[in-house]
C-alpha positions as CSV (number, residue, x, y, z in Angstrom):
1,M,-24.8,5.8,7.2
2,K,-25.6,8.8,5.9
3,A,-25.3,9.8,2.2
4,I,-25.1,13.7,1.6
5,T,-25.5,15.7,-2.0
6,G,-24.5,19.7,-1.9
7,G,-26.8,21.9,-1.6
8,A,-27.6,26.0,-1.7
9,G,-28.0,26.5,1.9
10,A,-24.8,27.1,3.5
11,S,-24.3,26.7,6.9
12,A,-21.0,28.3,7.3
13,L,-19.6,31.9,5.7
14,A,-15.5,32.5,6.3
15,T,-13.0,35.1,3.7
16,M,-10.6,31.6,2.1
17,T,-7.4,32.0,0.6
18,A,-6.6,29.3,-2.5
19,G,-4.7,26.5,-2.9
20,N,-1.8,28.8,-4.3
21,G,-2.6,32.0,-2.0
22,A,-5.0,33.7,-4.1
23,M,-8.1,35.3,-2.3
24,A,-11.2,34.3,-2.7
25,S,-14.6,35.5,-2.7
26,Q,-16.9,35.4,0.2
27,R,-18.5,32.4,-0.5
28,S,-20.7,29.9,1.7
29,W,-20.0,26.7,2.3
30,D,-22.4,23.5,1.3
31,H,-21.7,21.5,4.0
32,S,-19.9,21.5,6.9
33,Y,-18.2,19.1,9.6
34,D,-15.2,19.3,12.3
35,V,-12.8,16.2,10.4
36,V,-13.6,15.5,7.3
37,V,-11.6,12.4,5.3
38,V,-10.7,12.1,1.9
39,G,-10.9,8.7,0.7
40,Y,-12.5,5.2,2.5
41,G,-10.2,2.9,2.7
42,G,-8.4,1.4,5.7
43,A,-6.8,4.2,7.2
44,G,-9.7,6.2,6.3
45,A,-12.1,4.5,8.4
46,A,-9.7,4.5,10.6
47,A,-9.5,7.6,11.2
48,A,-13.2,8.3,10.5
49,I,-14.0,5.9,14.0
50,T,-11.2,7.7,15.7
51,A,-12.9,11.2,14.9
52,H,-16.3,10.0,15.3
53,D,-15.5,9.1,18.0
54,A,-14.0,11.6,19.8
55,G,-17.3,13.8,19.2
56,A,-16.1,15.0,15.9
57,R,-18.4,15.5,13.1
58,V,-17.3,13.3,10.4
59,L,-17.7,13.2,6.9
60,I,-15.4,10.6,4.8
61,I,-15.7,11.3,1.2
62,E,-15.3,9.0,-2.0
63,K,-13.8,8.5,-4.9
64,G,-15.2,5.4,-6.2
65,P,-18.8,4.1,-5.7
66,R,-17.7,2.1,-3.1
67,G,-15.0,2.1,0.4
68,G,-12.4,-0.7,1.0
69,G,-9.3,0.7,-0.9
70,S,-6.0,-1.6,-0.9
71,T,-7.3,-2.5,2.5
72,Y,-10.6,-4.6,0.6
73,Y,-7.9,-6.0,-1.9
74,S,-5.2,-7.0,0.4
75,G,-4.9,-10.8,1.9
76,G,-6.3,-9.3,5.0
77,Y,-2.9,-9.4,7.4
78,F,-2.3,-7.0,9.9
79,V,0.9,-6.1,11.9
80,S,0.2,-5.2,15.6
81,P,3.8,-5.1,17.5
82,T,4.1,-7.7,20.8
83,D,7.3,-4.8,21.9
84,V,7.2,-1.5,21.3
85,E,11.7,-0.5,21.9
86,A,12.4,-4.2,20.0
87,A,9.7,-3.3,17.3
88,A,11.2,-0.4,16.3
89,D,14.2,-1.5,16.5
90,Y,13.2,-4.2,13.7
91,L,12.0,-1.2,12.3
92,M,15.2,0.2,12.0
93,A,16.9,-2.5,10.7
94,C,14.3,-3.1,7.9
95,S,15.1,1.1,7.1
96,K,18.7,0.5,7.1
97,A,18.6,3.6,9.7
98,A,20.5,1.2,12.0
99,E,23.4,1.8,10.1
100,G,22.3,5.2,8.6
101,Q,22.3,4.6,5.1
102,H,18.7,4.7,4.0
103,F,15.8,7.3,4.4
104,D,15.0,10.4,7.0
105,V,13.9,8.3,9.6
106,S,14.8,8.1,13.6
107,R,14.5,5.5,16.1
108,A,12.1,8.1,17.9
109,D,9.6,8.4,15.6
110,F,9.6,4.1,15.0
111,V,8.9,4.0,19.1
112,A,6.3,6.3,18.7
113,W,5.1,4.2,16.1
114,A,5.2,1.3,16.9
115,K,3.3,2.3,20.4
116,E,0.5,3.2,18.5
117,A,0.6,0.2,15.7
118,S,0.9,-2.0,19.7
119,G,-2.8,-1.6,19.9
120,N,-4.3,-2.7,16.6
121,A,-4.9,-6.0,17.2
122,A,-7.0,-5.2,20.8
123,W,-8.9,-2.0,19.0
124,F,-9.8,-4.5,16.1
125,R,-11.0,-6.4,18.3
126,E,-13.6,-4.2,19.7
127,L,-14.4,-3.2,16.4
128,G,-16.5,-6.4,16.2
129,G,-12.8,-8.4,14.3
130,D,-12.0,-12.0,15.6
131,P,-7.8,-11.4,15.2
132,I,-5.6,-14.5,15.3
133,R,-1.7,-14.2,15.7
134,M,-0.6,-15.6,12.5
135,A,3.5,-14.6,12.0
136,H,6.2,-12.9,12.9
137,G,9.0,-10.4,11.1
138,W,10.4,-12.0,7.5
139,Y,14.2,-11.0,8.3
140,S,14.4,-13.6,11.8
141,D,18.3,-12.2,11.8
142,A,17.1,-9.1,12.9
143,P,16.4,-7.9,16.3
144,G,13.4,-7.2,17.4
145,A,12.1,-9.4,14.5
146,E,9.6,-12.0,16.7
147,S,7.8,-8.7,18.4
148,F,6.7,-7.5,14.6
149,A,3.7,-10.1,15.1
150,T,0.9,-9.8,12.1
151,F,-2.4,-10.8,12.5
152,Q,-5.6,-11.8,10.4
153,P,-9.3,-11.8,10.5
154,E,-10.3,-16.3,12.1
155,S,-13.6,-16.1,10.1
156,A,-12.4,-14.4,7.1
157,P,-8.8,-14.8,6.4
158,H,-8.7,-11.4,3.5
159,G,-8.6,-8.3,2.9
160,V,-12.6,-8.2,2.9
161,G,-12.7,-10.0,6.0
162,I,-10.7,-7.5,7.6
163,W,-12.9,-4.9,5.4
164,K,-15.9,-5.9,6.0
165,V,-15.4,-5.1,9.9
166,L,-15.0,-1.8,9.0
167,E,-17.5,-1.0,7.0
168,A,-19.8,-2.1,10.4
169,A,-18.2,-0.4,12.7
170,V,-18.3,2.8,10.4
171,A,-21.8,2.4,9.6
172,A,-22.9,1.9,13.2
173,R,-21.9,5.6,13.8
174,D,-24.0,6.6,11.0
175,I,-21.2,9.2,10.0
176,D,-21.9,11.0,6.3
177,I,-20.1,9.4,3.1
178,L,-20.1,11.0,0.2
179,H,-19.1,8.3,-3.0
180,E,-18.1,8.9,-6.0
181,A,-17.0,12.9,-5.3
182,P,-13.0,13.1,-5.6
183,G,-11.1,15.3,-3.5
184,K,-10.0,18.1,-6.0
185,E,-8.4,21.2,-4.1
186,L,-7.3,22.1,-0.7
187,V,-9.0,25.2,0.9
188,T,-7.4,27.9,2.9
189,G,-7.5,30.4,4.8
190,P,-7.2,32.7,8.1
191,I,-8.2,31.1,12.0
192,A,-7.2,31.6,15.3
193,D,-6.2,28.7,17.8
194,E,-7.3,28.6,21.6
195,G,-4.3,30.8,22.8
196,G,-5.2,33.8,20.2
197,A,-1.8,33.1,17.2
198,E,-3.1,33.9,14.5
199,G,-2.3,31.4,10.5
200,V,-3.6,29.9,7.3
201,A,-4.8,26.3,7.6
202,V,-7.1,24.1,5.8
203,V,-10.1,24.6,6.4
204,G,-11.8,22.7,3.4
205,I,-11.7,20.6,0.3
206,I,-13.5,20.8,-2.7
207,A,-15.0,17.8,-4.3
208,Q,-16.0,16.7,-7.6
209,T,-19.4,15.8,-7.8
210,A,-21.6,14.9,-11.0
211,Q,-24.3,17.9,-9.6
212,G,-21.0,20.1,-9.1
213,P,-18.3,20.9,-7.0
214,L,-18.8,20.5,-3.5
215,R,-17.2,22.6,-1.0
216,I,-16.8,21.5,2.2
217,E,-16.0,23.2,5.4
218,A,-13.6,21.2,8.2
219,R,-13.5,23.0,10.9
220,K,-10.4,20.9,13.2
221,G,-8.7,19.5,10.0
222,V,-8.5,17.5,6.9
223,I,-6.9,14.2,6.4
224,L,-5.4,12.5,4.0
225,T,-5.9,8.6,3.0
226,C,-6.8,9.0,-0.4
227,G,-3.8,6.0,-1.6
228,G,-0.6,6.0,-3.2
229,F,0.5,6.9,-7.1
230,D,0.3,3.1,-7.6
231,Y,-2.0,3.5,-10.8
232,D,-0.2,7.0,-12.0
233,E,1.8,6.4,-15.3
234,T,3.8,9.6,-14.8
235,L,4.5,9.7,-11.2
236,K,6.1,6.0,-12.0
237,K,8.6,6.4,-14.6
238,S,9.4,9.5,-12.3
239,Y,10.0,7.8,-9.4
240,L,10.5,4.3,-8.9
241,R,13.7,2.6,-10.2
242,V,12.0,0.5,-13.2
243,Y,9.3,0.5,-15.7
244,P,6.5,-1.7,-15.6
245,H,6.2,-2.1,-12.3
246,Y,2.0,-3.0,-11.3
247,S,-0.3,-3.0,-9.6
248,V,-1.9,-5.6,-6.7
249,G,-4.0,-2.8,-5.5
250,H,-6.9,-0.6,-5.7
251,P,-7.7,1.7,-8.9
252,G,-8.1,4.6,-7.1
253,N,-4.5,5.2,-6.0
254,T,-3.4,7.5,-8.7
255,G,-1.0,9.9,-6.7
256,D,-4.7,12.1,-5.3
257,A,-2.1,13.2,-2.0
258,I,0.6,14.6,-3.8
259,A,-1.4,16.5,-6.4
260,L,-3.9,18.3,-3.7
261,T,-1.0,18.6,-0.9
262,A,0.8,20.7,-3.4
263,K,-1.2,24.3,-3.4
264,V,0.3,24.3,0.5
265,D,4.1,23.2,-0.4
266,A,3.8,20.2,1.1
267,A,7.2,18.1,1.0
268,L,8.0,15.4,-0.6
269,W,9.9,11.7,0.7
270,R,10.1,8.0,0.1
271,L,9.1,7.8,-2.7
272,T,11.4,5.3,-4.0
273,A,10.1,2.7,-1.4
274,T,8.0,-0.4,-2.2
275,P,6.1,-2.8,-0.7
276,A,6.9,-5.3,-3.5
277,N,5.6,-8.7,-4.7
278,V,6.2,-10.5,-8.4
279,C,2.6,-10.2,-10.8
280,H,1.5,-10.7,-13.3
281,K,-0.5,-8.4,-15.9
282,F,-2.7,-8.2,-18.8
283,P,-5.0,-5.2,-20.9
284,E,-8.3,-7.6,-19.8
285,V,-7.7,-7.1,-16.0
286,P,-7.0,-3.5,-14.2
287,V,-5.4,-4.8,-11.3
288,A,-2.5,-7.3,-11.5
289,Y,-2.4,-10.9,-9.5
290,P,0.1,-12.1,-7.4
291,S,1.7,-15.0,-8.1
292,L,0.7,-17.6,-5.1
293,I,3.5,-19.9,-6.2
294,Q,5.9,-17.6,-5.4
295,I,4.6,-17.2,-2.3
296,F,3.6,-20.1,-1.2
297,P,6.4,-22.0,-3.3
298,D,7.8,-25.0,-0.9
299,T,5.4,-27.1,-2.9
300,Y,5.7,-25.8,-6.9
301,S,8.1,-26.4,-9.1
302,F,9.2,-23.7,-10.7
303,V,11.7,-21.5,-11.4
304,M,12.4,-17.5,-11.9
305,V,14.0,-16.2,-15.2
306,N,14.9,-13.1,-16.6
307,A,15.4,-12.0,-20.0
308,Q,18.8,-13.3,-20.5
309,G,16.9,-16.5,-19.5
310,R,19.1,-17.1,-16.2
311,R,18.3,-17.7,-12.6
312,F,19.2,-14.1,-10.6
313,V,16.9,-15.0,-6.6
314,D,16.3,-17.1,-4.6
315,E,12.6,-17.4,-5.3
316,T,11.2,-18.7,-2.1
317,L,11.9,-15.5,-0.7
318,N,9.4,-13.7,0.8
319,Y,8.1,-11.1,-2.2
320,D,8.7,-8.4,-1.0
321,A,12.2,-9.2,-1.3
322,V,11.9,-11.3,-4.7
323,G,10.0,-8.4,-6.0
324,K,12.9,-6.0,-5.2
325,S,15.3,-8.2,-6.9
326,M,14.1,-7.8,-10.2
327,E,14.6,-4.0,-10.2
328,N,18.6,-4.9,-10.0
329,Y,20.5,-3.7,-13.1
330,D,22.7,-5.2,-15.7
331,P,25.5,-3.4,-16.5
332,A,26.5,-6.3,-19.8
333,S,23.6,-5.4,-21.0
334,R,22.5,-1.7,-19.8
335,S,19.4,-2.7,-19.0
336,F,16.7,-3.8,-16.3
337,A,16.6,-7.7,-16.4
338,G,14.4,-9.3,-14.7
339,D,11.5,-6.3,-15.0
340,G,9.9,-8.6,-16.8
341,A,11.0,-11.9,-16.2
342,W,9.3,-15.2,-16.5
343,L,8.6,-18.0,-14.4
344,I,9.0,-20.9,-15.4
345,F,7.1,-24.1,-14.5
346,D,6.4,-27.7,-15.5
347,E,3.1,-30.3,-16.4
348,K,2.8,-31.2,-12.3
349,T,2.1,-27.8,-10.8
350,R,0.3,-26.6,-13.6
351,R,-1.7,-29.3,-12.3
352,Q,-1.1,-28.4,-8.5
353,G,-4.0,-25.7,-8.5
354,P,-4.5,-22.2,-10.1
355,V,-0.5,-20.3,-10.2
356,S,-1.7,-16.5,-8.6
357,F,-4.4,-15.1,-6.5
358,P,-8.0,-14.5,-8.0
359,L,-9.3,-11.0,-7.3
360,P,-9.1,-9.2,-4.8
361,I,-8.5,-12.6,-2.7
362,G,-11.7,-12.5,-0.5
363,D,-14.1,-11.5,-3.2
364,P,-12.9,-12.0,-6.4
365,A,-14.7,-10.0,-9.5
366,Y,-11.2,-11.2,-11.5
367,H,-11.1,-14.8,-11.4
368,W,-7.5,-17.7,-12.2
369,S,-9.1,-20.7,-13.4
370,E,-8.6,-23.5,-11.0
371,D,-6.2,-25.8,-13.4
372,N,-4.7,-22.3,-15.4
373,Q,-6.6,-23.7,-18.3
374,T,-8.5,-20.5,-19.0
375,E,-5.2,-18.8,-19.1
376,I,-3.1,-21.4,-21.3
377,D,-6.1,-20.7,-23.6
378,K,-6.1,-17.0,-22.9
379,G,-1.8,-16.8,-24.2
380,W,-1.7,-15.5,-20.6
381,I,0.2,-18.7,-19.2
382,I,2.3,-20.1,-23.2
383,K,3.4,-23.6,-23.5
384,A,5.4,-26.2,-24.9
385,D,6.6,-29.6,-24.8
386,S,10.3,-29.2,-24.7
387,I,12.1,-26.4,-22.7
388,A,13.9,-25.0,-25.8
389,D,10.4,-25.1,-27.5
390,L,9.4,-22.7,-25.1
391,A,12.6,-20.7,-25.0
392,G,12.0,-20.2,-28.6
393,A,7.9,-18.9,-27.2
394,L,9.3,-16.9,-24.9
395,G,11.7,-15.6,-26.8
396,L,15.3,-16.9,-25.3
397,D,17.7,-18.0,-25.8
398,A,17.6,-21.8,-25.9
399,A,20.5,-22.7,-25.1
400,T,21.1,-20.5,-21.8
401,L,17.7,-21.7,-20.7
402,T,17.7,-25.6,-20.9
403,A,21.2,-24.8,-19.2
404,T,19.1,-22.7,-16.6
405,I,16.5,-25.5,-16.1
406,D,19.5,-29.0,-16.3
407,T,21.2,-26.7,-13.5
408,Y,18.4,-26.0,-11.5
409,N,17.1,-30.1,-11.7
410,S,20.9,-31.6,-10.8
411,D,20.4,-28.8,-8.2
412,C,17.1,-30.5,-6.9
413,A,18.8,-34.0,-6.9
414,A,21.7,-32.5,-4.9
415,G,18.9,-31.1,-2.5
416,R,21.7,-28.4,-2.6
417,D,20.7,-24.7,-4.8
418,S,24.9,-24.5,-6.4
419,Q,23.4,-20.3,-7.4
420,H,21.2,-19.5,-4.8
421,G,21.3,-20.7,-2.2
422,R,17.3,-22.3,-2.5
423,E,16.1,-24.9,0.4
424,R,12.4,-24.9,0.0
425,G,10.6,-26.6,-2.8
426,L,13.5,-27.7,-4.7
427,I,11.4,-29.2,-6.5
428,A,12.5,-30.5,-10.3
429,L,10.9,-29.2,-13.7
430,D,10.7,-33.0,-15.4
431,S,7.4,-33.3,-16.0
432,G,6.1,-31.8,-20.1
433,P,4.2,-29.8,-21.2
434,Y,6.6,-26.2,-19.9
435,Y,5.2,-23.6,-19.2
436,G,6.5,-19.5,-18.8
437,L,4.3,-17.1,-17.2
438,R,5.1,-13.2,-17.9
439,S,6.1,-11.7,-14.0
440,Y,7.1,-7.8,-13.6
441,P,7.9,-6.5,-10.4
442,G,4.6,-5.4,-8.5
443,L,3.3,-3.3,-5.8
444,W,0.7,-3.2,-3.0
445,S,1.1,0.3,-3.2
446,T,3.6,2.3,-2.9
447,G,5.8,3.4,0.3
448,G,5.9,7.3,-0.7
449,G,4.0,10.5,-0.2
450,P,3.9,13.7,0.9
451,R,6.4,14.2,3.8
452,I,4.1,13.7,7.3
453,D,5.9,13.1,10.9
454,R,5.3,10.6,13.3
455,F,1.6,12.7,14.4
456,A,0.6,12.3,11.0
457,R,0.8,16.5,10.1
458,V,2.0,17.0,6.4
459,I,5.5,19.3,6.2
460,D,6.0,21.3,3.9
461,V,9.1,22.0,2.3
462,S,10.0,24.5,4.7
463,G,10.2,22.3,7.0
464,N,7.2,23.5,8.8
465,V,3.9,21.7,10.1
466,V,1.2,22.8,7.4
467,P,-1.7,23.1,10.4
468,H,-5.1,21.3,10.4
469,L,-3.8,19.0,7.3
470,Y,-3.5,15.4,8.0
471,M,-2.6,12.0,6.5
472,A,-2.3,8.7,6.7
473,G,-2.2,5.1,4.7
474,A,-0.9,4.6,1.4
475,A,-1.2,7.8,0.7
476,S,2.2,9.2,2.6
477,P,3.7,5.1,4.6
478,F,4.5,6.5,8.5
479,S,6.3,2.8,9.0
480,L,8.0,1.9,5.7
481,A,10.8,2.9,4.4
482,H,13.1,0.4,2.4
483,L,12.8,-3.6,3.0
484,Y,8.8,-4.8,4.1
485,P,8.8,-5.3,7.2
486,V,6.2,-8.4,6.8
487,S,3.0,-9.2,5.6
488,G,0.0,-7.0,6.9
489,T,2.9,-4.1,7.8
490,A,0.6,-1.5,5.5
491,I,-2.7,-1.9,7.3
492,A,-0.6,-1.3,10.5
493,D,0.4,2.3,9.3
494,C,-3.5,2.7,7.6
495,F,-4.4,1.6,11.4
496,A,-2.0,3.4,13.7
497,M,-1.6,6.6,11.6
498,G,-5.5,6.6,10.9
499,R,-5.5,7.6,14.5
500,I,-3.3,9.4,15.3
501,A,-4.5,11.3,12.9
502,A,-7.9,11.5,13.8
503,R,-6.9,12.4,17.6
504,M,-4.8,15.2,17.1
505,A,-7.6,16.4,14.7
506,V,-9.6,16.8,17.1
507,A,-7.5,17.9,19.9
508,Q,-6.6,21.1,17.9
509,E,-3.1,21.6,18.6
510,P,-1.2,25.2,18.0
511,L,-1.0,26.4,14.6
512,S,2.6,27.1,14.4
513,G,5.2,24.5,15.8
514,P,8.0,22.4,14.5
515,A,7.3,19.0,12.6
516,S,8.4,17.0,15.4
517,P,8.1,16.6,18.5
518,A,4.4,17.6,19.3
519,P,2.0,17.6,22.7
520,E,2.0,14.2,23.5
């Protein structure tokens, strides 16, 4: 693996058009490659490895000082379906596409995706990983859930463990990487394919470095793997249902793919889709903490209450379902009462261990104390001797919160949640002091972006392929639409679509053609 820098020596010359269609003067390239991958996370690594192994000369440009992306921040799961057709059925159910209710998806698209993703475990093992099967699709009543198998590295079961395998594979191939060099502008120009067809395609990218801009030629294609928009506040306000939403993923996810592809008139899709969670956010830390006790709720005494002090969900459902429940609109108060909910727990839970994960999980830069005392001392967790006193400290109605907890405790004694059907972790809150922790709808990443087809090709607003421009990963997840199928779906998407994008770029498909299908 080699670092590269700018230079005056040109390896190629071309007459180029600026991204907005205006003609640019003839200039030299600072560097020339077959494939340029923009963003060095899970999808970028998968694309770079695959393109290199297909014989291409590859450059990765990364705007941060190190790679990893949101893969590094993840829990370390990835999906590798065991049955392609069944997995497609399951994805259709999670998208609500089977009833024609949600999003622009097709079963044929999901079959193609599942066919590629079914090789994820074997591919990861070939790279030196040690994946073991952990679970399957969350919604067991949906067809195909059992086939939607999720894996973790056995020796390092977290996102850092996945990343180290990918990083080592990139290093072993001596793939060039340019760090601290965000992609600033796509370069387009006239080209001709092997069949003699002429057209305008993406021919390179301008990267911004501390020394100035670099013009980098991409003879076969540019692959955008630069993350979602979960740290762009304007885009979140515009497209997500509630605000604030906070991310537990990589802070570099600022909507770069949307900005870059605007100049080639890329269409957008699924911008409201989210792989959701329950998180806790504080100004001192740039990344939100995922809730540990909500993800593993069986042994904890806790509930979640909205701005009225009332429970609003079975808190033990999977983290995506609970996170999405926080987006519900309350017409009586004309507000999203669950955004900024309170997680209420008691002393025995406080003593059990940290209520949130460290970040990143496998290599913490931001810790959470073992007994939660540091967070109490900081004022992140609010403490009170009684439920009524806690309500006052949280700004909730004391009578309502007291009634909520009394009802919950009675249900725990009866072994039946009369309000939301909770079956797991029915443990009374009966051991003071009591605690409140502010909770928000969280994101592992966003779930939409520039539109792509099943071959990872970017589609413009007219429904045509943008030649030689591809995308994978959180920049525009292909397998996500409505419900998040299970932990590891997003990283599976990184692996599968990264490989597809690389193969398509190296194969150099014809310049013109529909969005899908394409040559196999």
